Backbone as XML, in Angstrom:
<?xml version="1.0"?>
<chain id="A" units="angstrom">
  <residue number="1" name="MET">
    <atom name="N" x="150.014" y="74.702" z="-45.999"/>
    <atom name="CA" x="149.674" y="73.673" z="-46.959"/>
    <atom name="C" x="148.962" y="72.534" z="-46.240"/>
  </residue>
  <residue number="2" name="VAL">
    <atom name="N" x="147.899" y="72.068" z="-46.801"/>
    <atom name="CA" x="147.118" y="70.972" z="-46.243"/>
    <atom name="C" x="147.970" y="69.708" z="-46.253"/>
  </residue>
  <residue number="3" name="LYS">
    <atom name="N" x="147.873" y="68.955" z="-45.172"/>
    <atom name="CA" x="148.665" y="67.732" z="-45.034"/>
    <atom name="C" x="147.779" y="66.512" z="-45.274"/>
  </residue>
  <residue number="4" name="ARG">
    <atom name="N" x="148.256" y="65.571" z="-46.078"/>
    <atom name="CA" x="147.525" y="64.330" z="-46.331"/>
    <atom name="C" x="147.805" y="63.366" z="-45.172"/>
  </residue>
  <residue number="5" name="VAL">
    <atom name="N" x="146.747" y="62.836" z="-44.571"/>
    <atom name="CA" x="146.887" y="61.893" z="-43.456"/>
    <atom name="C" x="146.015" y="60.664" z="-43.725"/>
  </residue>
  <residue number="6" name="TYR">
    <atom name="N" x="146.353" y="59.569" z="-43.077"/>
    <atom name="CA" x="145.569" y="58.341" z="-43.209"/>
    <atom name="C" x="145.033" y="57.969" z="-41.835"/>
  </residue>
  <residue number="7" name="ILE">
    <atom name="N" x="143.721" y="57.957" z="-41.707"/>
    <atom name="CA" x="143.051" y="57.604" z="-40.464"/>
    <atom name="C" x="142.091" y="56.469" z="-40.786"/>
  </residue>
  <residue number="8" name="CYS">
    <atom name="N" x="142.224" y="55.372" z="-40.059"/>
    <atom name="CA" x="141.380" y="54.188" z="-40.295"/>
    <atom name="C" x="141.463" y="53.747" z="-41.758"/>
  </residue>
  <residue number="9" name="GLU">
    <atom name="N" x="142.673" y="53.757" z="-42.286"/>
    <atom name="CA" x="142.944" y="53.316" z="-43.658"/>
    <atom name="C" x="142.214" y="54.134" z="-44.721"/>
  </residue>
  <residue number="10" name="GLN">
    <atom name="N" x="141.853" y="55.371" z="-44.380"/>
    <atom name="CA" x="141.192" y="56.264" z="-45.324"/>
    <atom name="C" x="142.033" y="57.518" z="-45.491"/>
  </residue>
  <residue number="11" name="GLU">
    <atom name="N" x="142.167" y="57.967" z="-46.728"/>
    <atom name="CA" x="142.933" y="59.181" z="-46.992"/>
    <atom name="C" x="142.095" y="60.401" z="-46.629"/>
  </residue>
  <residue number="12" name="ASP">
    <atom name="N" x="142.628" y="61.217" z="-45.743"/>
    <atom name="CA" x="141.968" y="62.447" z="-45.316"/>
    <atom name="C" x="142.948" y="63.597" z="-45.439"/>
  </residue>
  <residue number="13" name="TYR">
    <atom name="N" x="142.474" y="64.806" z="-45.160"/>
    <atom name="CA" x="143.294" y="66.004" z="-45.306"/>
    <atom name="C" x="143.199" y="66.852" z="-44.046"/>
  </residue>
  <residue number="14" name="MET">
    <atom name="N" x="144.356" y="67.268" z="-43.529"/>
    <atom name="CA" x="144.401" y="67.998" z="-42.264"/>
    <atom name="C" x="144.803" y="69.452" z="-42.490"/>
  </residue>
  <residue number="15" name="CYS">
    <atom name="N" x="144.046" y="70.343" z="-41.892"/>
    <atom name="CA" x="144.400" y="71.760" z="-41.863"/>
    <atom name="C" x="145.574" y="71.904" z="-40.905"/>
  </residue>
  <residue number="16" name="GLU">
    <atom name="N" x="146.694" y="72.387" z="-41.398"/>
    <atom name="CA" x="147.872" y="72.504" z="-40.544"/>
    <atom name="C" x="147.790" y="73.696" z="-39.587"/>
  </residue>
  <residue number="17" name="GLU">
    <atom name="N" x="146.829" y="74.561" z="-39.775"/>
    <atom name="CA" x="146.653" y="75.697" z="-38.868"/>
    <atom name="C" x="145.953" y="75.276" z="-37.573"/>
  </residue>
  <residue number="18" name="CYS">
    <atom name="N" x="144.864" y="74.511" z="-37.687"/>
    <atom name="CA" x="144.088" y="74.157" z="-36.488"/>
    <atom name="C" x="144.089" y="72.664" z="-36.174"/>
  </residue>
  <residue number="19" name="GLY">
    <atom name="N" x="144.496" y="71.832" z="-37.134"/>
    <atom name="CA" x="144.582" y="70.400" z="-36.885"/>
    <atom name="C" x="143.323" y="69.604" z="-37.189"/>
  </residue>
  <residue number="20" name="LEU">
    <atom name="N" x="142.263" y="70.261" z="-37.645"/>
    <atom name="CA" x="141.047" y="69.532" z="-37.995"/>
    <atom name="C" x="141.272" y="68.741" z="-39.274"/>
  </residue>
  <residue number="21" name="VAL">
    <atom name="N" x="140.615" y="67.586" z="-39.352"/>
    <atom name="CA" x="140.797" y="66.682" z="-40.489"/>
    <atom name="C" x="139.483" y="66.573" z="-41.257"/>
  </residue>
  <residue number="22" name="TYR">
    <atom name="N" x="139.601" y="66.590" z="-42.590"/>
    <atom name="CA" x="138.443" y="66.535" z="-43.475"/>
    <atom name="C" x="138.612" y="65.417" z="-44.496"/>
  </residue>
  <residue number="23" name="HIS">
    <atom name="N" x="137.496" y="64.864" z="-44.962"/>
    <atom name="CA" x="137.534" y="63.867" z="-46.030"/>
    <atom name="C" x="137.786" y="64.551" z="-47.376"/>
  </residue>
  <residue number="24" name="SER">
    <atom name="N" x="137.420" y="65.805" z="-47.491"/>
    <atom name="CA" x="137.520" y="66.540" z="-48.752"/>
    <atom name="C" x="138.726" y="67.488" z="-48.739"/>
  </residue>
  <residue number="25" name="LEU">
    <atom name="N" x="139.542" y="67.398" z="-49.772"/>
    <atom name="CA" x="140.678" y="68.303" z="-49.913"/>
    <atom name="C" x="140.198" y="69.742" z="-50.027"/>
  </residue>
  <residue number="26" name="GLU">
    <atom name="N" x="139.140" y="69.959" z="-50.778"/>
    <atom name="CA" x="138.595" y="71.307" z="-50.980"/>
    <atom name="C" x="138.185" y="71.951" z="-49.652"/>
  </residue>
  <residue number="27" name="THR">
    <atom name="N" x="137.537" y="71.186" z="-48.790"/>
    <atom name="CA" x="137.103" y="71.708" z="-47.495"/>
    <atom name="C" x="138.304" y="72.004" z="-46.601"/>
  </residue>
  <residue number="28" name="ALA">
    <atom name="N" x="139.300" y="71.130" z="-46.640"/>
    <atom name="CA" x="140.519" y="71.352" z="-45.843"/>
    <atom name="C" x="141.235" y="72.625" z="-46.294"/>
  </residue>
  <residue number="29" name="LEU">
    <atom name="N" x="141.266" y="72.870" z="-47.580"/>
    <atom name="CA" x="141.892" y="74.092" z="-48.097"/>
    <atom name="C" x="141.115" y="75.332" z="-47.664"/>
  </residue>
  <residue number="30" name="ARG">
    <atom name="N" x="139.782" y="75.255" z="-47.720"/>
    <atom name="CA" x="138.951" y="76.375" z="-47.263"/>
    <atom name="C" x="139.217" y="76.655" z="-45.785"/>
  </residue>
  <residue number="31" name="CYS">
    <atom name="N" x="139.299" y="75.590" z="-44.987"/>
    <atom name="CA" x="139.544" y="75.739" z="-43.558"/>
    <atom name="C" x="140.894" y="76.418" z="-43.320"/>
  </residue>
  <residue number="32" name="GLU">
    <atom name="N" x="141.923" y="75.915" z="-43.977"/>
    <atom name="CA" x="143.259" y="76.468" z="-43.777"/>
    <atom name="C" x="143.332" y="77.941" z="-44.190"/>
  </residue>
  <residue number="33" name="ASN">
    <atom name="N" x="142.714" y="78.284" z="-45.301"/>
    <atom name="CA" x="142.707" y="79.686" z="-45.740"/>
    <atom name="C" x="141.971" y="80.573" z="-44.737"/>
  </residue>
  <residue number="34" name="TYR">
    <atom name="N" x="140.838" y="80.101" z="-44.232"/>
    <atom name="CA" x="140.076" y="80.866" z="-43.253"/>
    <atom name="C" x="140.883" y="81.036" z="-41.967"/>
  </residue>
  <residue number="35" name="CYS">
    <atom name="N" x="141.473" y="79.944" z="-41.493"/>
    <atom name="CA" x="142.262" y="79.999" z="-40.250"/>
    <atom name="C" x="143.414" y="80.995" z="-40.351"/>
  </residue>
  <residue number="36" name="ARG">
    <atom name="N" x="144.107" y="80.981" z="-41.479"/>
    <atom name="CA" x="145.233" y="81.905" z="-41.676"/>
    <atom name="C" x="144.770" y="83.362" z="-41.707"/>
  </residue>
  <residue number="37" name="LYS">
    <atom name="N" x="143.681" y="83.594" z="-42.415"/>
    <atom name="CA" x="143.201" y="84.970" z="-42.591"/>
    <atom name="C" x="142.634" y="85.548" z="-41.297"/>
  </residue>
  <residue number="38" name="HIS">
    <atom name="N" x="141.867" y="84.742" z="-40.536"/>
    <atom name="CA" x="141.154" y="85.242" z="-39.365"/>
    <atom name="C" x="141.757" y="84.817" z="-38.032"/>
  </residue>
  <residue number="39" name="ASN">
    <atom name="N" x="142.776" y="83.960" z="-38.078"/>
    <atom name="CA" x="143.398" y="83.427" z="-36.860"/>
    <atom name="C" x="142.346" y="82.792" z="-35.941"/>
  </residue>
  <residue number="40" name="ALA">
    <atom name="N" x="141.373" y="82.147" z="-36.565"/>
    <atom name="CA" x="140.275" y="81.474" z="-35.857"/>
    <atom name="C" x="139.616" y="80.503" z="-36.835"/>
  </residue>
  <residue number="41" name="CYS">
    <atom name="N" x="138.780" y="79.615" z="-36.295"/>
    <atom name="CA" x="138.073" y="78.641" z="-37.130"/>
    <atom name="C" x="136.668" y="79.148" z="-37.469"/>
  </residue>
  <residue number="42" name="SER">
    <atom name="N" x="136.177" y="78.728" z="-38.622"/>
    <atom name="CA" x="134.816" y="79.051" z="-39.053"/>
    <atom name="C" x="133.903" y="77.896" z="-38.662"/>
  </residue>
  <residue number="43" name="LEU">
    <atom name="N" x="132.838" y="78.182" z="-37.931"/>
    <atom name="CA" x="131.899" y="77.128" z="-37.547"/>
    <atom name="C" x="131.225" y="76.507" z="-38.760"/>
  </residue>
  <residue number="44" name="THR">
    <atom name="N" x="131.032" y="77.296" z="-39.798"/>
    <atom name="CA" x="130.422" y="76.792" z="-41.023"/>
    <atom name="C" x="131.303" y="75.732" z="-41.676"/>
  </residue>
  <residue number="45" name="ILE">
    <atom name="N" x="132.611" y="75.920" z="-41.621"/>
    <atom name="CA" x="133.546" y="74.964" z="-42.222"/>
    <atom name="C" x="133.807" y="73.797" z="-41.267"/>
  </residue>
  <residue number="46" name="THR">
    <atom name="N" x="134.039" y="74.090" z="-39.998"/>
    <atom name="CA" x="134.422" y="73.032" z="-39.056"/>
    <atom name="C" x="133.308" y="72.030" z="-38.786"/>
  </residue>
  <residue number="47" name="LYS">
    <atom name="N" x="132.071" y="72.371" z="-39.072"/>
    <atom name="CA" x="130.996" y="71.400" z="-38.864"/>
    <atom name="C" x="131.145" y="70.207" z="-39.807"/>
  </residue>
  <residue number="48" name="ASN">
    <atom name="N" x="131.963" y="70.349" z="-40.842"/>
    <atom name="CA" x="132.214" y="69.269" z="-41.793"/>
    <atom name="C" x="133.448" y="68.440" z="-41.445"/>
  </residue>
  <residue number="49" name="ALA">
    <atom name="N" x="134.088" y="68.730" z="-40.319"/>
    <atom name="CA" x="135.299" y="68.007" z="-39.949"/>
    <atom name="C" x="135.004" y="66.541" z="-39.656"/>
  </residue>
  <residue number="50" name="ALA">
    <atom name="N" x="135.909" y="65.687" z="-40.102"/>
    <atom name="CA" x="135.769" y="64.253" z="-39.874"/>
    <atom name="C" x="136.419" y="63.854" z="-38.549"/>
  </residue>
  <residue number="51" name="HIS">
    <atom name="N" x="137.507" y="64.543" z="-38.185"/>
    <atom name="CA" x="138.234" y="64.250" z="-36.955"/>
    <atom name="C" x="138.759" y="65.557" z="-36.361"/>
  </residue>
  <residue number="52" name="ALA">
    <atom name="N" x="138.828" y="65.589" z="-35.050"/>
    <atom name="CA" x="139.384" y="66.749" z="-34.353"/>
    <atom name="C" x="140.680" y="66.335" z="-33.678"/>
  </residue>
  <residue number="53" name="PRO">
    <atom name="N" x="141.628" y="67.262" z="-33.519"/>
    <atom name="CA" x="142.875" y="66.911" z="-32.852"/>
    <atom name="C" x="142.630" y="66.567" z="-31.386"/>
  </residue>
  <residue number="54" name="GLN">
    <atom name="N" x="143.423" y="65.654" z="-30.870"/>
    <atom name="CA" x="143.311" y="65.273" z="-29.469"/>
    <atom name="C" x="144.372" y="65.997" z="-28.660"/>
  </residue>
  <residue number="55" name="ALA">
    <atom name="N" x="144.017" y="66.325" z="-27.443"/>
    <atom name="CA" x="144.986" y="66.946" z="-26.544"/>
    <atom name="C" x="146.013" y="65.903" z="-26.134"/>
  </residue>
  <residue number="56" name="PRO">
    <atom name="N" x="147.268" y="66.304" z="-25.988"/>
    <atom name="CA" x="148.292" y="65.347" z="-25.587"/>
    <atom name="C" x="148.009" y="64.814" z="-24.172"/>
  </residue>
  <residue number="57" name="ALA">
    <atom name="N" x="148.322" y="63.551" z="-23.967"/>
    <atom name="CA" x="148.127" y="62.932" z="-22.645"/>
    <atom name="C" x="149.181" y="63.472" z="-21.671"/>
  </residue>
  <residue number="58" name="ILE">
    <atom name="N" x="148.745" y="63.730" z="-20.476"/>
    <atom name="CA" x="149.677" y="64.262" z="-19.458"/>
    <atom name="C" x="150.155" y="63.128" z="-18.588"/>
  </residue>
</chain>
């Protein structure tokens, strides 16, 4: 299920499979469905990402 997140005081939607964040709920749902089905990200979908997950600091 897509997770609603707030980044810079703007409501965005995060794919819980890969962690990419989108401004559009529809795009986030497409991303999550693709990730689940193919166990990988679609470049066509991810090019619309607003934010990417950051690696944890060591």
